[in-house]
GULO-245332 format. One record per residue (C-alpha): residue in three letters; x, y negated, z negated; residue number from 0. Coordinates in steps of 0.5 Angstrom, whole numbers, padded with zeros to 4 digits. Layout:
N
ALA,X,Y,Z,NUM
...
***
This chain:
350
MET,-0048,0029,0051,0
ARG,-0046,0031,0044,1
ASP,-0048,0028,0038,2
LEU,-0042,0025,0034,3
GLY,-0035,0023,0037,4
ILE,-0029,0021,0032,5
TYR,-0023,0017,0034,6
PHE,-0018,0015,0029,7
GLY,-0011,0012,0029,8
THR,-0007,0006,0026,9
PHE,-0009,0001,0031,10
ALA,-0003,-0004,0030,11
PRO,-0006,-0007,0035,12
CYS,-0012,-0004,0038,13
HIS,-0010,-0005,0046,14
VAL,-0014,-0004,0052,15
GLY,-0012,0004,0052,16
HIS,-0015,0005,0045,17
PHE,-0021,0001,0048,18
GLU,-0022,0006,0054,19
GLN,-0022,0012,0049,20
ILE,-0027,0008,0044,21
VAL,-0031,0007,0050,22
ARG,-0031,0015,0052,23
ALA,-0032,0017,0045,24
LYS,-0039,0013,0045,25
ARG,-0041,0015,0052,26
GLU,-0040,0022,0051,27
ASN,-0044,0022,0044,28
ARG,-0050,0020,0041,29
HIS,-0046,0016,0036,30
ALA,-0038,0015,0035,31
VAL,-0034,0013,0029,32
VAL,-0028,0009,0030,33
ILE,-0023,0011,0024,34
ILE,-0017,0006,0022,35
SER,-0012,0009,0018,36
GLY,-0006,0006,0014,37
TYR,-0002,0005,0008,38
LYS,0001,-0001,0004,39
GLY,0008,-0003,0008,40
ASP,0006,0001,0014,41
ARG,0008,-0001,0021,42
GLY,0002,-0006,0022,43
ASP,0003,-0009,0015,44
SER,0010,-0010,0016,45
ILE,0008,-0015,0022,46
GLY,0003,-0018,0018,47
MET,-0003,-0014,0020,48
ASN,-0005,-0010,0014,49
LEU,-0011,-0004,0014,50
GLU,-0016,-0009,0012,51
HIS,-0014,-0014,0018,52
ARG,-0014,-0009,0023,53
ALA,-0021,-0006,0020,54
ARG,-0024,-0013,0021,55
ALA,-0021,-0015,0028,56
MET,-0024,-0008,0030,57
ARG,-0031,-0010,0027,58
GLN,-0030,-0017,0031,59
LEU,-0028,-0013,0037,60
LEU,-0034,-0008,0037,61
LYS,-0039,-0013,0033,62
ASN,-0045,-0012,0038,63
ASP,-0045,-0004,0039,64
SER,-0050,-0001,0035,65
ASN,-0047,0006,0037,66
ILE,-0041,0005,0034,67
SER,-0039,0006,0026,68
ILE,-0032,0003,0024,69
LEU,-0029,0006,0018,70
GLN,-0022,0005,0014,71
LEU,-0018,0011,0011,72
ASP,-0013,0008,0006,73
GLU,-0007,0013,0006,74
SER,-0003,0009,0000,75
ASN,-0004,0014,-0005,76
ILE,-0003,0020,-0001,77
PRO,0004,0023,0001,78
ARG,0006,0021,0008,79
TYR,0005,0025,0014,80
PRO,0007,0030,0015,81
ASP,0006,0032,0008,82
GLY,0000,0030,0006,83
TRP,-0005,0034,0010,84
GLN,-0010,0036,0005,85
PRO,-0011,0030,0002,86
TRP,-0012,0026,0008,87
LEU,-0017,0031,0011,88
GLU,-0021,0031,0005,89
MET,-0021,0023,0006,90
LEU,-0023,0024,0013,91
GLU,-0028,0029,0012,92
ARG,-0031,0024,0006,93
LEU,-0031,0018,0011,94
ILE,-0034,0022,0017,95
VAL,-0040,0025,0012,96
GLN,-0041,0018,0010,97
SER,-0043,0016,0017,98
LYS,-0046,0022,0019,99
ASP,-0051,0022,0013,100
ALA,-0053,0015,0015,101
LEU,-0055,0017,0022,102
ASP,-0063,0018,0024,103
PHE,-0061,0025,0027,104
ASP,-0058,0032,0025,105
VAL,-0051,0032,0027,106
LYS,-0050,0039,0030,107
ARG,-0044,0038,0035,108
VAL,-0038,0034,0033,109
THR,-0032,0032,0038,110
PHE,-0025,0029,0035,111
TYR,-0021,0025,0040,112
MET,-0014,0025,0039,113
GLY,-0007,0023,0042,114
GLU,-0002,0028,0038,115
SER,-0002,0035,0039,116
ASP,0000,0036,0032,117
TYR,-0007,0034,0030,118
VAL,-0011,0039,0033,119
GLU,-0009,0046,0029,120
PRO,-0010,0042,0022,121
LEU,-0017,0039,0024,122
GLU,-0020,0045,0028,123
SER,-0018,0049,0022,124
TYR,-0020,0045,0016,125
PHE,-0027,0043,0020,126
ASN,-0029,0050,0022,127
THR,-0028,0052,0015,128
ALA,-0032,0046,0012,129
TRP,-0037,0045,0017,130
PRO,-0039,0052,0019,131
ASN,-0046,0050,0022,132
ILE,-0043,0045,0026,133
ASP,-0040,0046,0033,134
ILE,-0033,0043,0033,135
ARG,-0029,0041,0039,136
MET,-0022,0038,0040,137
THR,-0021,0033,0046,138
MET,-0014,0031,0047,139
VAL,-0014,0023,0050,140
ASP,-0009,0021,0055,141
ARG,-0004,0016,0051,142
LYS,-0001,0014,0057,143
ILE,-0007,0011,0061,144
LEU,-0005,0004,0062,145
GLY,0003,0006,0061,146
ILE,0003,0002,0054,147
SER,0004,0004,0047,148
GLY,0003,0000,0040,149
THR,0010,0000,0039,150
GLU,0012,-0003,0046,151
ILE,0007,-0009,0044,152
ARG,0010,-0010,0037,153
GLU,0017,-0010,0040,154
THR,0015,-0015,0045,155
PRO,0008,-0018,0044,156
ILE,0008,-0024,0048,157
LEU,0010,-0020,0054,158
ASN,0005,-0015,0053,159
TRP,0000,-0020,0051,160
ASP,-0006,-0018,0056,161
TYR,-0006,-0011,0054,162
VAL,-0008,-0013,0047,163
THR,-0015,-0013,0045,164
ARG,-0018,-0021,0044,165
PRO,-0019,-0020,0036,166
PHE,-0012,-0017,0035,167
ARG,-0008,-0022,0039,168
ARG,-0008,-0027,0033,169
PHE,-0003,-0023,0030,170
PHE,0002,-0025,0035,171
VAL,0000,-0032,0036,172
GLN,0007,-0036,0036,173
ASN,0005,-0042,0031,174
VAL,0008,-0049,0032,175
LEU,0008,-0054,0027,176
ILE,0009,-0061,0030,177
THR,0010,-0066,0024,178
GLY,0014,-0072,0021,179
ALA,0013,-0079,0019,180
PRO,0006,-0083,0020,181
ASN,0006,-0086,0027,182
SER,0011,-0083,0030,183
GLY,0008,-0080,0036,184
LYS,0006,-0073,0033,185
SER,-0001,-0073,0036,186
MET,0001,-0074,0043,187
LEU,0007,-0069,0043,188
THR,0002,-0064,0041,189
GLU,-0003,-0065,0046,190
ASP,0002,-0065,0052,191
LEU,0005,-0059,0050,192
ALA,-0002,-0055,0049,193
ARG,-0004,-0058,0056,194
ARG,0003,-0055,0058,195
TYR,0002,-0048,0056,196
SER,-0006,-0048,0057,197
THR,-0007,-0047,0050,198
SER,-0011,-0050,0044,199
PHE,-0008,-0055,0039,200
SER,-0011,-0058,0032,201
ILE,-0012,-0065,0031,202
GLU,-0010,-0069,0025,203
TYR,-0016,-0067,0020,204
ALA,-0015,-0074,0016,205
GLY,-0017,-0078,0022,206
LYS,-0023,-0075,0023,207
TYR,-0025,-0075,0015,208
PHE,-0024,-0082,0015,209
GLU,-0028,-0083,0021,210
GLU,-0034,-0079,0018,211
HIS,-0034,-0082,0011,212
GLN,-0032,-0089,0013,213
LEU,-0026,-0089,0008,214
LYS,-0019,-0092,0008,215
THR,-0013,-0089,0005,216
PRO,-0013,-0094,-0002,217
ASP,-0020,-0091,-0003,218
LEU,-0018,-0084,-0003,219
ASP,-0019,-0080,-0010,220
ALA,-0017,-0072,-0011,221
LYS,-0024,-0070,-0008,222
ASP,-0022,-0073,-0002,223
PHE,-0015,-0071,-0002,224
HIS,-0017,-0064,-0003,225
ALA,-0022,-0064,0003,226
ILE,-0017,-0067,0007,227
GLY,-0012,-0061,0006,228
ILE,-0016,-0055,0006,229
GLY,-0020,-0058,0012,230
GLN,-0013,-0058,0016,231
PHE,-0012,-0051,0014,232
GLU,-0018,-0049,0016,233
LEU,-0018,-0053,0023,234
ASN,-0011,-0050,0024,235
ARG,-0014,-0043,0022,236
LYS,-0020,-0043,0027,237
HIS,-0015,-0045,0033,238
ILE,-0010,-0039,0031,239
HIS,-0016,-0035,0032,240
SER,-0020,-0038,0038,241
ASN,-0021,-0035,0044,242
ALA,-0018,-0041,0047,243
THR,-0011,-0040,0044,244
ARG,-0006,-0036,0049,245
LYS,0000,-0034,0046,246
VAL,0002,-0040,0043,247
PHE,-0002,-0045,0038,248
PHE,0000,-0052,0036,249
ALA,-0002,-0056,0030,250
ASP,-0002,-0063,0029,251
THR,0000,-0063,0022,252
ASP,-0001,-0058,0016,253
VAL,-0003,-0057,0009,254
LEU,0004,-0059,0007,255
TYR,0003,-0066,0010,256
SER,-0003,-0067,0006,257
LYS,0001,-0065,0000,258
VAL,0006,-0071,0001,259
HIS,0001,-0076,0002,260
ASN,-0002,-0074,-0004,261
MET,0004,-0075,-0008,262
PHE,0004,-0082,-0006,263
ALA,-0003,-0083,-0009,264
LEU,-0005,-0086,-0015,265
HIS,-0011,-0082,-0017,266
GLU,-0010,-0078,-0024,267
GLU,-0011,-0071,-0021,268
LYS,-0005,-0071,-0017,269
GLU,-0001,-0065,-0020,270
TYR,-0008,-0061,-0020,271
VAL,-0009,-0062,-0012,272
ASN,-0002,-0060,-0011,273
GLN,-0003,-0054,-0015,274
ILE,-0008,-0052,-0010,275
PHE,-0004,-0054,-0004,276
GLU,0001,-0050,-0006,277
HIS,-0003,-0043,-0005,278
TYR,-0005,-0046,0002,279
ILE,0002,-0048,0004,280
ARG,0005,-0041,0003,281
LEU,-0001,-0038,0007,282
GLN,0002,-0041,0013,283
THR,0007,-0038,0018,284
TRP,0010,-0042,0023,285
SER,0015,-0040,0029,286
LEU,0018,-0047,0030,287
ILE,0017,-0053,0026,288
PHE,0018,-0060,0030,289
ILE,0019,-0066,0026,290
MET,0019,-0073,0028,291
PRO,0023,-0079,0025,292
PRO,0020,-0086,0023,293
LYS,0021,-0091,0029,294
GLN,0026,-0096,0029,295
ASP,0021,-0101,0026,296
ALA,0017,-0097,0021,297
SER,0014,-0099,0015,298
GLU,0018,-0097,0008,299
TYR,0012,-0093,0007,300
ASP,0013,-0089,0013,301
VAL,0021,-0088,0012,302
THR,0020,-0086,0005,303
PHE,0014,-0081,0007,304
TYR,0019,-0078,0012,305
GLU,0025,-0077,0007,306
LEU,0020,-0074,0002,307
LEU,0017,-0069,0008,308
ILE,0024,-0067,0009,309
ASP,0025,-0065,0002,310
GLN,0019,-0061,0001,311
LEU,0021,-0057,0008,312
LYS,0027,-0055,0004,313
HIS,0023,-0054,-0002,314
TYR,0019,-0048,0001,315
ASN,0025,-0046,0005,316
LEU,0022,-0048,0012,317
ILE,0028,-0052,0014,318
ASP,0031,-0047,0018,319
GLN,0025,-0047,0022,320
THR,0025,-0054,0023,321
VAL,0028,-0058,0029,322
ILE,0028,-0066,0029,323
LEU,0026,-0069,0035,324
ASP,0030,-0076,0035,325
ASP,0031,-0078,0042,326
THR,0026,-0081,0047,327
TYR,0019,-0078,0048,328
GLN,0021,-0075,0055,329
ASN,0027,-0072,0052,330
ASN,0024,-0070,0046,331
TYR,0018,-0066,0050,332
LEU,0024,-0063,0054,333
LYS,0027,-0060,0048,334
ALA,0021,-0058,0045,335
HIS,0019,-0054,0052,336
ALA,0025,-0051,0052,337
LEU,0025,-0048,0045,338
ILE,0018,-0046,0046,339
ASP,0020,-0042,0052,340
GLU,0025,-0039,0048,341
ILE,0021,-0036,0043,342
LEU,0016,-0034,0048,343
GLU,0021,-0030,0052,344
GLU,0023,-0027,0046,345
GLY,0016,-0025,0043,346
LYS,0019,-0027,0036,347
ASP,0015,-0025,0030,348
ASN,0012,-0031,0026,349
***
């Protein structure tokens, strides 16, 4: 067994082939260092998975493993490969030293694991010079160990779902919002679709909040609206990141829905609450939005609410992702089912 194994890559995402190499580096060395590299606008960032996101997901994947250190190498301020070798190697050395010096043993033998032959000579030359008293070894890994690549996963994530390690799957989940007029049957459709796709769904957080605090709509003040809107956002986010979510997630309303409710409120801090909601609305990403119109016997409030909700969807440029479900329940369910099958087949990015 050698002392320190170094495995680096972009991990956009980390798939099971990467994980096999991480296990190998850990097994063949007393300690392993996994280095996630990248820069602003790289191939991970371009699909909503920036360097910090990837590092956080890697820490979650390996959180109980004390024999592995996880570090980030930010290449944003150096020339792109292959022009930035020298500053990249210097940054890499500083990161490894940071981890090496924290160990409770002297490192005398270091092994680099890599999937690109172009890295061998620069790494070997640099570290043999920088660390003359350490035995440096280069080991090529089999990038085709499972016949899958990060590029294939990014292009067709849903088809390759099972190859993606669990903490990285949330970046490829297709988020579906079900919203519309109050009392229009949103919750029933949400639950039925989630059961059909064996995945998770969120409930309308306001109902839970009313029950816990024994409130009715006329009782709500600014703090209540704030708590409901942010509570819905966090509940949706929790399910997107949940291990129970598989490929698609269904949200029964969102922060935008809470904003519309707040727009009808009588409290004096209405505009302030909406400004807070503005930030969270823009953080949400939806692959598809189903909106359910008011029923034929709906109240004037429900009809007006629906009209304002449509206006807000247009305001946030979400109307192109919106499909109105205005038929019978069965036909609405079948239409939603068919459209969801389409985005899952396409592996559409949200």
